[in-house]
Rosetta silent file (secondary structure, phi, psi, omega in degrees, C-alpha in Angstrom):
SEQUENCE: XXXXXXXXXXXXXXXXXXXXXXXXXXXXXXXXXXXXXXXXXXXXXXXXXXXXXXXXXXXXXXXXXXXXXXXXXXXXXXXXXXXXXXXXXXXXXXXXXXXXXXXXXXXXXXXXXXXXXXXXXXXXXXXXXXXXXXXXXXXXXXXXXXXXXXXXXXXXXXXXXXXXXXXXXXXXXXXXXXXXXXXXXXXXXXXXXXXXXXXXXXXXXXXXXXXXXXXXXXXXXXXXXXXXXXXXXXXXXXXXXXXXXXXXXXXXXXXXXXXXXXXXXXXXXXXXXXXXXXXXXXXXXXXXXXXXXXXXXXXXXXXXXXXXX
SCORE:     score description
SCORE:     0.000 S_00000001
   1 L     0.000  127.692  179.264   93.771  132.140  104.891 S_00000001
   2 L   -97.217  121.404  179.141   92.328  128.813  106.001 S_00000001
   3 L   -79.993  132.518  179.296   94.926  126.106  106.559 S_00000001
   4 L   -77.943  136.615  179.088   93.941  122.709  105.238 S_00000001
   5 L   -68.793  148.996  179.514   94.093  119.894  107.766 S_00000001
   6 L   -60.089  145.974  178.962   96.653  117.131  107.101 S_00000001
   7 L   -96.454  135.876  176.263   95.414  114.174  105.090 S_00000001
   8 E  -106.058  129.359  172.551   95.625  110.637  106.463 S_00000001
   9 E  -100.825  116.891  177.442   95.799  107.685  104.108 S_00000001
  10 E   -84.560  125.333 -178.908   94.373  104.556  105.757 S_00000001
  11 E  -104.706  100.117 -175.777   96.178  101.418  104.552 S_00000001
  12 E  -104.722  119.052  174.933   93.742   98.528  104.891 S_00000001
  13 E   -97.450  129.751 -177.120   94.868   95.012  104.098 S_00000001
  14 E  -127.151  150.003  169.502   92.015   92.544  103.479 S_00000001
  15 L  -162.549  110.359 -179.457   91.572   88.841  102.917 S_00000001
  16 L    46.588   54.009 -177.566   88.191   87.143  103.388 S_00000001
  17 L  -112.091   21.051 -172.398   87.181   89.674  106.016 S_00000001
  18 H   -60.268  -28.001 -175.687   83.557   90.282  105.048 S_00000001
  19 H   -61.872  -46.372 -175.034   82.173   89.174  108.417 S_00000001
  20 H  -106.926  -10.413 -173.536   83.638   92.003  110.488 S_00000001
  21 H   -57.672  -39.186 -179.339   84.696   94.486  107.813 S_00000001
  22 H   -57.892  -37.305  177.830   81.520   96.622  107.857 S_00000001
  23 H   -66.224  -40.182  178.716   82.127   97.558  111.522 S_00000001
  24 H   -63.631  -46.998 -179.688   85.713   98.514  110.778 S_00000001
  25 H   -61.521  -40.777 -179.801   84.672  100.656  107.810 S_00000001
  26 H   -65.047  -31.707 -179.571   81.934  102.365  109.820 S_00000001
  27 H   -69.220  -22.431  171.821   84.493  103.237  112.511 S_00000001
  28 H   -67.773  -43.833 -179.777   86.390  105.265  109.899 S_00000001
  29 H   -64.523  -29.610 -177.268   83.214  107.259  109.260 S_00000001
  30 L   -83.366   -0.050  177.383   82.752  107.731  113.001 S_00000001
  31 L   -63.427  145.113  174.640   86.146  109.427  113.402 S_00000001
  32 L   -85.328   11.938  173.640   86.078  112.963  114.716 S_00000001
  33 L  -126.383  121.916 -167.883   88.708  113.678  112.074 S_00000001
  34 L  -107.701   -8.175 -177.989   87.375  113.537  108.534 S_00000001
  35 L   -86.381   73.855  177.449   90.293  114.339  106.216 S_00000001
  36 E  -133.160  158.506  168.505   91.186  110.760  105.373 S_00000001
  37 E  -134.833  161.964 -172.052   91.124  108.547  102.350 S_00000001
  38 E  -118.872  126.537  171.493   91.199  104.773  102.154 S_00000001
  39 E  -113.054  121.984 -178.667   93.532  102.531  100.206 S_00000001
  40 E  -112.513  129.241  173.169   92.546   98.853  100.270 S_00000001
  41 E  -115.745  109.522 -176.181   94.851   96.070   99.117 S_00000001
  42 E   -97.569  129.952 -173.877   92.886   92.850   98.831 S_00000001
  43 L   -94.751   35.737  173.917   94.852   89.607   98.815 S_00000001
  44 L    96.223   38.592  179.943   92.391   87.506   96.779 S_00000001
  45 L   -63.303  146.666  177.518   89.208   87.427   98.890 S_00000001
  46 L  -126.497   11.354 -171.842   86.430   85.097   97.799 S_00000001
  47 L  -112.693   12.337 -179.738   83.844   85.842  100.499 S_00000001
  48 L   100.684    3.149  178.640   82.339   89.163   99.442 S_00000001
  49 H   -56.780  -46.114 -179.001   85.031   91.401  100.928 S_00000001
  50 H   -61.159  -40.559  179.581   85.501   93.246   97.639 S_00000001
  51 H   -64.841  -36.736  177.581   81.765   93.864   97.343 S_00000001
  52 H   -63.085  -43.297  179.280   81.699   95.313  100.876 S_00000001
  53 H   -64.628  -43.784 -178.165   84.511   97.737   99.936 S_00000001
  54 H   -64.221  -39.553  177.947   82.835   98.726   96.675 S_00000001
  55 H   -66.619  -40.143  179.271   79.543   99.419   98.445 S_00000001
  56 H   -63.367  -40.783 -178.009   81.328  101.481  101.087 S_00000001
  57 H   -61.177  -29.666 -177.196   83.101  103.544   98.414 S_00000001
  58 H   -77.769  -18.821 -173.939   79.748  104.560   96.934 S_00000001
  59 H  -110.557    1.856  178.244   78.339  105.970  100.159 S_00000001
  60 L  -116.167  153.921  179.095   81.256  108.013  101.556 S_00000001
  61 L   -78.686  -25.456 -178.216   82.661  111.339  100.416 S_00000001
  62 L   -71.051  152.173  177.119   86.262  110.276  101.036 S_00000001
  63 L   -69.357  133.880  176.377   88.293  108.701   98.246 S_00000001
  64 E  -126.382  125.141  179.794   88.429  104.903   98.332 S_00000001
  65 E  -119.241  131.071  179.042   90.916  103.004   96.167 S_00000001
  66 E  -116.108  126.589  179.854   90.855   99.235   95.800 S_00000001
  67 E  -130.477  163.957  176.129   93.848   97.354   94.435 S_00000001
  68 E   -86.133  133.787  178.837   94.944   93.734   94.143 S_00000001
  69 L   -82.238  175.332 -177.164   97.486   92.630   96.724 S_00000001
  70 L   -75.335  -13.546  179.737  100.583   90.504   96.102 S_00000001
  71 L    58.583   43.210  174.136   98.905   87.352   97.490 S_00000001
  72 L  -125.504 -141.182  178.880  101.951   86.345   99.491 S_00000001
  73 L   -63.541  151.214 -174.196  102.668   86.810  103.206 S_00000001
  74 H   -61.077  -33.465 -179.835  100.278   89.221  104.913 S_00000001
  75 H   -65.997  -28.122  178.210  103.105   91.658  105.725 S_00000001
  76 H   -66.581  -30.553  178.779  103.857   91.933  102.006 S_00000001
  77 H   -62.479  -45.352  179.829  100.344   93.212  101.485 S_00000001
  78 H   -70.996  -42.564 -179.687  100.979   96.157  103.834 S_00000001
  79 H   -63.114  -34.776  179.714  104.513   96.785  102.600 S_00000001
  80 H   -64.066  -31.394  177.577  103.250   96.857   99.009 S_00000001
  81 H   -73.777  -43.655  179.562  100.951   99.750   99.922 S_00000001
  82 H   -61.015  -33.165 -175.517  103.670  101.718  101.703 S_00000001
  83 L   -83.369   -0.844  175.414  105.932  101.284   98.667 S_00000001
  84 L   -70.001  135.027 -178.834  103.444  102.806   96.225 S_00000001
  85 L   -82.906  -20.716 -169.883  104.731  106.099   94.825 S_00000001
  86 L  -100.821   16.395  173.697  101.355  107.531   93.931 S_00000001
  87 L   -93.808  122.904 -173.408   99.695  107.669   97.377 S_00000001
  88 L  -108.259  108.825  179.004   99.490  111.260   98.468 S_00000001
  89 L  -156.911  161.409  175.144   99.130  111.875  102.178 S_00000001
  90 L   -88.129  -36.841  179.206  100.676  113.638  105.129 S_00000001
  91 E  -134.743  160.657 -173.937  100.189  110.709  107.487 S_00000001
  92 E  -136.457  139.164 -176.971   99.527  106.990  107.034 S_00000001
  93 E  -130.153  121.104  171.937   97.628  104.537  109.216 S_00000001
  94 E   -69.086  147.510  175.086   97.764  100.752  109.055 S_00000001
  95 E  -143.331  134.504  168.581   94.408   99.075  109.541 S_00000001
  96 L   -81.499  175.885 -174.672   93.291   95.512  110.057 S_00000001
  97 L   -98.169   -8.182 -169.302   89.957   94.359  108.670 S_00000001
  98 L  -126.576   15.412 -179.982   88.219   93.168  111.822 S_00000001
  99 L  -101.705 -176.975  175.614   88.741   95.844  114.502 S_00000001
 100 E  -134.801  116.941  179.951   86.757   98.913  115.539 S_00000001
 101 E   -77.616  139.326  171.429   88.519  102.266  115.769 S_00000001
 102 L   -74.177  153.380 -169.870   87.611  104.605  118.589 S_00000001
 103 L   -59.625  -28.592 -176.164   86.374  107.998  117.393 S_00000001
 104 L   -98.755   11.676 -177.401   89.491  109.909  118.485 S_00000001
 105 H   -54.968  -56.380 -176.740   92.052  107.480  117.056 S_00000001
 106 H   -68.908  -41.769 -176.770   93.170  109.660  114.160 S_00000001
 107 H   -65.277  -39.001  177.136   92.829  113.004  115.917 S_00000001
 108 H   -64.283  -40.434  179.773   94.975  111.884  118.872 S_00000001
 109 H   -64.226  -44.927 -176.818   97.646  110.599  116.497 S_00000001
 110 H   -69.043  -35.078  176.612   97.662  113.784  114.429 S_00000001
 111 H   -54.575  -39.383 -179.919   97.801  116.009  117.505 S_00000001
 112 H   -82.210  -47.452 -174.010  101.176  114.424  118.283 S_00000001
 113 H   -64.780  -34.038 -176.135  102.508  113.834  114.775 S_00000001
 114 L   -66.030  -19.058 -179.105  101.770  117.359  113.547 S_00000001
 115 L   -88.315   -7.009 -179.125  104.231  118.768  116.071 S_00000001
 116 L   -89.151  133.555  175.913  107.134  116.685  114.728 S_00000001
 117 L   -52.200  140.676 -171.748  109.328  118.301  112.013 S_00000001
 118 L   -64.502  -23.301 -178.036  108.354  116.820  108.637 S_00000001
 119 L   -87.529   -0.271  179.731  111.879  115.560  107.873 S_00000001
 120 L  -103.916  122.371  177.199  112.063  113.396  111.015 S_00000001
 121 L   -58.910  132.348 -177.461  110.506  109.903  110.796 S_00000001
 122 E  -137.497  138.714 -175.609  107.774  109.705  113.429 S_00000001
 123 E  -136.337  127.734  179.237  105.609  106.787  114.546 S_00000001
 124 E  -114.481  134.448  175.225  102.594  106.822  116.878 S_00000001
 125 E  -150.223  165.766 -168.760  101.061  103.665  118.356 S_00000001
 126 E  -142.062  171.933  168.249   98.829  102.833  121.289 S_00000001
 127 L   -71.632  165.138  179.440   97.416  100.386  123.745 S_00000001
 128 L  -130.950  151.558  168.034   94.281   98.492  122.662 S_00000001
 129 E   -91.162  135.549 -176.149   90.992   97.450  124.170 S_00000001
 130 E   -99.694  129.858  178.380   90.377   93.748  123.604 S_00000001
 131 E  -126.311  155.582  176.660   86.943   92.546  122.504 S_00000001
 132 L   -82.590 -174.680 -176.019   85.446   89.169  121.731 S_00000001
 133 L   -56.368  -37.969 -176.991   83.845   88.006  118.539 S_00000001
 134 L   -98.449   10.479  174.454   80.575   89.770  119.331 S_00000001
 135 L    97.590    1.859 -179.693   82.171   92.925  120.689 S_00000001
 136 L   -70.347  134.379  179.490   82.227   92.178  124.430 S_00000001
 137 E   -68.696  126.438 -179.846   85.069   93.924  126.263 S_00000001
 138 E  -105.310  -16.834 -176.602   87.635   91.366  127.465 S_00000001
 139 E   145.102 -155.664 -176.942   90.267   93.661  128.888 S_00000001
 140 E  -135.850  155.051  175.800   93.225   95.678  127.640 S_00000001
 141 L   -67.662  163.926 -178.656   96.603   94.996  126.092 S_00000001
 142 L   -56.717  146.381  174.673   99.641   95.306  128.393 S_00000001
 143 L   -92.048  108.545 -177.828  100.565   98.776  129.577 S_00000001
 144 L   -83.884  134.428 -175.026  104.179   99.284  128.521 S_00000001
 145 L  -116.863  -20.487  177.319  106.166  101.578  130.777 S_00000001
 146 L   -81.598  158.175 -175.919  109.736  101.374  129.491 S_00000001
 147 L   -62.442  148.592  168.724  110.824  103.647  126.670 S_00000001
 148 L   -81.841  135.175 -174.759  110.331  102.675  123.041 S_00000001
 149 L  -163.951  170.492  176.606  113.749  102.422  121.368 S_00000001
 150 H   -67.384  -33.690  178.447  115.769  100.418  118.878 S_00000001
 151 H   -65.317  -27.111  172.223  117.224   98.377  121.727 S_00000001
 152 H   -81.432  -44.507 -175.154  113.676   97.327  122.559 S_00000001
 153 H   -62.122  -27.620 -177.239  112.553   97.000  118.927 S_00000001
 154 L   -66.841  -27.206 -176.259  115.362   94.585  118.132 S_00000001
 155 L  -122.170   -1.519 -178.436  113.916   91.950  120.480 S_00000001
 156 L  -159.229  138.823  172.231  110.252   92.952  120.910 S_00000001
 157 L  -102.780  115.040  178.399  107.473   94.624  118.994 S_00000001
 158 L  -104.390    3.345 -179.639  105.317   96.757  121.289 S_00000001
 159 L  -109.401  106.068  174.905  103.510   98.538  118.471 S_00000001
 160 L   -67.346  131.610 -179.353  100.471   96.776  117.046 S_00000001
 161 H   -58.080  -32.789 -178.342  100.171   97.628  113.379 S_00000001
 162 H   -69.904   -6.436  175.971   96.444   98.187  113.772 S_00000001
 163 H  -110.225   -6.715 -170.808   97.246  101.157  116.065 S_00000001
 164 L   -79.178  135.604  171.224  100.140  102.662  114.060 S_00000001
 165 E  -133.644  133.673 -175.698  100.034  106.075  112.402 S_00000001
 166 E  -140.890  162.385 -176.149  103.206  107.532  110.882 S_00000001
 167 E   -89.552  177.482 -175.565  104.376  110.535  108.912 S_00000001
 168 H   -66.212  -35.167  179.350  105.611  110.802  105.317 S_00000001
 169 H   -62.360  -38.477  176.428  109.284  110.732  106.353 S_00000001
 170 H   -69.421  -40.035  178.994  108.697  107.344  107.989 S_00000001
 171 H   -58.854  -46.068 -178.380  106.688  106.186  104.956 S_00000001
 172 H   -65.557  -34.805  179.537  109.519  107.024  102.569 S_00000001
 173 H   -70.409  -44.088  178.405  112.053  105.234  104.754 S_00000001
 174 H   -64.973  -34.656  179.545  109.961  102.072  105.055 S_00000001
 175 H   -64.404  -19.511  179.391  109.346  102.203  101.301 S_00000001
 176 L   -78.416   -0.069  176.909  113.106  101.895  100.804 S_00000001
 177 L   -58.014  125.714  178.527  112.946   98.294  102.056 S_00000001
 178 L   -56.581  141.939 -174.416  114.525   96.078   99.369 S_00000001
 179 L   -65.262  -22.710 -177.503  111.899   94.069   97.503 S_00000001
 180 L   -99.500   11.462  178.776  113.629   90.757   98.181 S_00000001
 181 L   -79.188  138.346  172.979  113.947   91.213  101.959 S_00000001
 182 L   -93.712  136.691  178.384  112.079   88.736  104.187 S_00000001
 183 L  -123.321  163.460  172.136  110.303   90.152  107.243 S_00000001
 184 L   -86.130  -46.676 -179.630  108.497   88.743  110.236 S_00000001
 185 L  -156.486  146.668 -177.795  105.807   91.415  110.358 S_00000001
 186 H   -67.555  -32.528 -178.541  105.246   94.834  108.796 S_00000001
 187 H   -75.890  -38.482  175.420  104.546   96.486  112.140 S_00000001
 188 H   -61.862  -43.091  178.578  107.652   95.098  113.852 S_00000001
 189 H   -62.603  -40.401  178.434  109.696   96.259  110.866 S_00000001
 190 H   -61.420  -45.025  177.797  108.124   99.702  111.063 S_00000001
 191 H   -61.284  -44.384  179.663  109.049   99.958  114.746 S_00000001
 192 H   -65.003  -44.943 -176.435  112.606   98.773  114.030 S_00000001
 193 H   -65.352  -46.584 -177.213  113.112  101.069  111.076 S_00000001
 194 H   -66.195  -45.832  179.236  111.853  104.264  112.718 S_00000001
 195 H   -70.110  -38.204 -178.118  113.780  103.735  115.957 S_00000001
 196 H   -66.091  -30.126 -178.990  116.860  102.424  114.146 S_00000001
 197 L   -90.219    7.772  179.600  117.040  105.503  111.940 S_00000001
 198 L    81.144   18.133  177.912  116.844  107.878  114.894 S_00000001
 199 L   -74.283 -178.590 -177.810  113.193  108.696  114.381 S_00000001
 200 E  -112.933  136.944  179.105  110.731  109.601  117.114 S_00000001
 201 E  -123.837  153.172  177.884  108.140  107.234  118.532 S_00000001
 202 E  -137.565  113.156  171.806  105.179  107.766  120.825 S_00000001
 203 E   -94.021  115.862 -179.207  103.465  104.961  122.718 S_00000001
 204 E   -97.112  120.507  179.956  100.121  106.294  123.903 S_00000001
 205 L   -70.117   -9.307  177.017   98.679  104.410  126.870 S_00000001
 206 L   -80.261  124.441  177.225   95.190  105.485  125.828 S_00000001
 207 L   -59.734  141.496  179.328   93.545  102.735  123.735 S_00000001
 208 L  -111.817   -4.665 -175.016   92.757  103.869  120.209 S_00000001
 209 E  -163.291  164.023  173.779   90.733  100.884  119.050 S_00000001
 210 E   -99.959  116.007 -174.765   88.856   97.736  119.917 S_00000001
 211 E   -96.792  109.522 -173.971   91.023   94.783  118.921 S_00000001
 212 E   -77.061  129.744  177.909   88.797   91.844  118.070 S_00000001
 213 L  -102.998  119.919  177.955   89.933   88.441  119.306 S_00000001
 214 L  -155.634  171.387 -169.665   88.715   85.449  117.289 S_00000001
 215 L   -67.851  -16.644 -179.827   89.994   82.192  115.902 S_00000001
 216 L   -93.235    1.969  177.150   90.956   83.685  112.526 S_00000001
 217 L   -57.421  129.701  171.317   93.324   86.250  114.046 S_00000001
 218 L   -71.251  -40.140  177.319   96.757   86.019  112.450 S_00000001
 219 L  -135.548  120.720 -177.900   98.207   87.688  115.553 S_00000001
 220 L  -103.032 -166.438  179.938   96.180   87.925  118.713 S_00000001
 221 L   -66.198  153.457  176.045   96.559   89.542  122.091 S_00000001
 222 L  -110.133   33.145 -179.888   99.655   88.915  124.209 S_00000001
 223 L  -102.380  139.948  173.189   97.777   89.123  127.512 S_00000001
 224 L   100.103 -177.803 -175.240   97.432   86.241  129.954 S_00000001
 225 H   -72.468  -37.413 -177.337   99.022   82.872  130.632 S_00000001
 226 H   -61.719  -49.217  177.235   98.497   81.346  127.185 S_00000001
 227 H   -59.470  -35.827  176.912  100.533   84.002  125.314 S_00000001
 228 H   -62.873  -41.808  177.469  103.274   83.657  127.953 S_00000001
 229 H   -63.243  -40.709  179.902  103.303   79.923  127.364 S_00000001
 230 H   -65.084  -36.467  176.725  103.472   80.495  123.602 S_00000001
 231 H   -66.128  -40.386  176.842  106.449   82.823  124.037 S_00000001
 232 H   -63.278  -41.571  178.829  108.194   80.194  126.128 S_00000001
 233 H   -65.633  -32.734  177.517  107.455   77.580  123.475 S_00000001
 234 H   -61.074  -38.935  175.841  108.851   79.937  120.850 S_00000001
 235 H   -64.511  -49.021 -174.370  112.162   79.869  122.708 S_00000001
 236 H   -64.412  -41.365 -174.993  112.136   76.098  123.086 S_00000001
 237 H   -84.313   -4.696  175.547  111.144   75.382  119.472 S_00000001
 238 L    88.956    7.656  179.731  113.655   77.825  118.009 S_00000001
 239 H   -67.782  -32.540  177.528  111.224   80.327  116.519 S_00000001
 240 H   -63.958  -37.944  175.552  112.941   83.172  118.351 S_00000001
 241 H   -58.692  -46.765  179.892  116.189   82.149  116.685 S_00000001
 242 H   -63.081  -42.400  178.874  114.464   82.323  113.302 S_00000001
 243 H   -60.327  -45.502 -178.590  112.930   85.707  114.101 S_00000001
 244 H   -65.447  -41.148  177.745  116.306   87.105  115.125 S_00000001
 245 H   -61.236  -44.801 -179.754  118.071   85.724  112.065 S_00000001
 246 H   -62.857  -46.648 -178.395  115.371   87.216  109.806 S_00000001
 247 H   -64.368  -42.929 -178.109  115.449   90.604  111.527 S_00000001
 248 H   -64.326  -44.399  178.952  119.245   90.857  111.536 S_00000001
 249 H   -60.403  -43.558 -178.474  119.470   89.960  107.848 S_00000001
 250 H   -65.745  -44.405 -178.706  116.817   92.524  106.967 S_00000001
 251 H   -66.362  -32.655  177.013  118.390   95.292  109.063 S_00000001
 252 H   -66.313  -23.215  178.212  121.799   94.608  107.532 S_00000001
 253 H   -77.283  -16.235  179.974  120.245   95.359  104.132 S_00000001
 254 L  -121.163   32.500 -177.509  119.320   98.879  105.285 S_00000001
 255 H   -57.123  -32.745 -179.099  122.451   99.669  107.310 S_00000001
 256 H   -64.891  -15.837  179.158  122.826  102.962  105.439 S_00000001
 257 H   -95.060  -11.128 -174.570  119.592  104.164  107.043 S_00000001
 258 L   -90.632  151.477  177.145  120.549  103.324  110.630 S_00000001
 259 L   -76.270  160.262  177.449  122.267  105.621  113.106 S_00000001
 260 H   -56.915  -38.961  179.790  125.759  104.747  114.426 S_00000001
 261 H   -67.858  -36.061  177.461  124.343  103.858  117.844 S_00000001
 262 H   -67.825  -40.357  176.977  121.743  101.572  116.245 S_00000001
 263 H   -62.159  -39.974  178.707  124.426   99.886  114.158 S_00000001
 264 H   -63.296  -43.956  176.915  126.492   99.299  117.291 S_00000001
 265 H   -60.819  -47.724 -179.763  123.493   97.696  119.024 S_00000001
 266 H   -58.342  -48.135 -176.095  122.714   95.561  115.976 S_00000001
 267 H   -68.448  -38.337  178.043  126.286   94.353  115.575 S_00000001
 268 H   -67.670  -39.543  177.620  126.783   93.602  119.258 S_00000001
 269 H   -65.830  -43.110  178.716  123.533   91.664  119.390 S_00000001
 270 H   -62.457  -42.920  178.195  124.475   89.714  116.265 S_00000001
 271 H   -65.044  -39.301 -179.811  127.931   88.920  117.698 S_00000001
 272 H   -59.234  -41.755 -178.223  126.391   87.893  121.026 S_00000001
 273 H   -62.532  -30.035 -174.042  124.207   85.297  119.303 S_00000001
 274 H  -101.557   -1.553 -174.562  127.236   83.666  117.673 S_00000001
 275 L   -94.327  153.751  175.597  129.706   83.917  120.577 S_00000001
 276 L   -77.442  163.010  172.052  130.525   81.287  123.187 S_00000001
 277 L   -69.359  147.125   -0.958  129.818   81.764  126.864 S_00000001
 278 L   -88.955   -0.050 -179.063  130.644   83.985  128.752 S_00000001
 279 H   -58.470  -32.082 -178.767  131.274   86.419  125.867 S_00000001
 280 H   -59.067  -47.735 -179.124  127.696   85.856  124.720 S_00000001
 281 H   -67.582  -38.827  179.489  126.255   87.263  127.930 S_00000001
 282 H   -63.369  -47.049 -178.907  128.699   90.170  127.982 S_00000001
 283 H   -66.127  -36.215  177.487  127.921   91.193  124.416 S_00000001
 284 H   -63.132  -44.358  177.566  124.183   90.819  125.036 S_00000001
 285 H   -63.588  -42.040 -178.063  124.492   93.130  128.036 S_00000001
 286 H   -66.610  -34.680  178.214  126.620   95.565  126.042 S_00000001
 287 H   -64.120  -27.444  176.167  124.077   95.655  123.225 S_00000001
 288 L    74.946   17.245 -179.664  121.556   96.905  125.786 S_00000001
 289 L   -69.550  149.015 -178.790  118.588   95.080  124.290 S_00000001
 290 L  -156.835  152.846  169.718  115.556   94.759  126.500 S_00000001
 291 L  -104.410  176.336 -170.407  111.922   93.739  126.598 S_00000001
 292 L   -79.551  -27.312 -178.107  109.265   95.569  128.544 S_00000001
 293 L  -109.372  153.216 -179.753  108.788   93.214  131.504 S_00000001
 294 H   -61.729  -41.685 -176.933  111.331   91.919  134.015 S_00000001
 295 H   -66.987  -34.778  177.653  110.324   88.301  133.476 S_00000001
 296 H   -70.869  -33.010  175.432  110.762   88.617  129.708 S_00000001
 297 H   -67.279  -39.289  174.924  114.195   90.167  130.202 S_00000001
 298 H   -61.167  -39.123  179.350  115.194   87.246  132.403 S_00000001
 299 H   -61.007  -36.338  177.942  113.961   85.025  129.579 S_00000001
 300 H   -60.808  -45.554 -177.202  116.333   86.694  127.118 S_00000001
 301 H   -73.404  -34.769  174.246  119.351   85.884  129.283 S_00000001
 302 H   -65.562  -43.344  176.227  118.155   82.369  130.030 S_00000001
 303 H   -60.112  -36.906  179.099  117.597   81.845  126.319 S_00000001
 304 H   -65.895  -37.664  178.459  121.090   83.164  125.707 S_00000001
 305 H   -57.573  -37.697 -176.399  122.580   80.663  128.156 S_00000001
 306 L   -99.970   11.721  178.383  121.138   77.833  126.073 S_00000001
 307 L    65.504   37.107 -175.081  121.816   79.407  122.697 S_00000001
 308 L  -113.559   27.248  175.835  118.139   79.996  121.967 S_00000001
 309 L  -118.974    0.000    0.000  118.215   83.630  120.832 S_00000001
């Protein structure tokens, strides 16, 4: 008896991505793992993106499905795909439209995911190689060394959606997101949901893709002085407050899916934000939230002192 290899459904969100899309599509074909199919949700492209997808579908053996996206926030496009009932796969992989996957991206993810019991939500994500507009290597994303956990996910997303691969148990849990919930990003939400529900995560320090940096990036690299400055400005301008309010509201809508320890962390963090000093600092410490670098952790407590979290 020959066992069939697990099927991966690639979830590709597109919007006016015709310039770089052919390279991304070709990198699917170049995978050393071939049991995949492609679901594309296009958010109203007018630049030939749809024609590129249709041409690709005609020349590959794998199934390619093209649907119309919700034409709202970009994260809604990805969430709308996860919430479809009729996508049949063992594993699911988010994909951006302008990157280049390394040949072993899917096989490395499946090697790990296949060992996880099917009823346990599991999420795999990786480091990335950074490239310029024309493909020149610029460096690598930060190497995270602290554990991935809900206490980290509550205040930081270390999983780029373009590297994420997850199992059906995680897919079903994310699909339970209420339709009227507002999110910051689909990948941050995926990280929060899987860790918050007691699932298993794996951050692989091996890059799985080339992450293209260009002026149309919705979210770019967080390497270097400029991203650090932008994070500092986010504190000053109150965007971190907005992010935390949005995340807490969303997580409170799925409390029934979270573990008791995750609920304790969530509630202590929420109370810390609304408490006066010094209770604010005590509750923040008790919640145990952390970012990956020492300087960013100092930033959390400094932000807390000034009520900017």
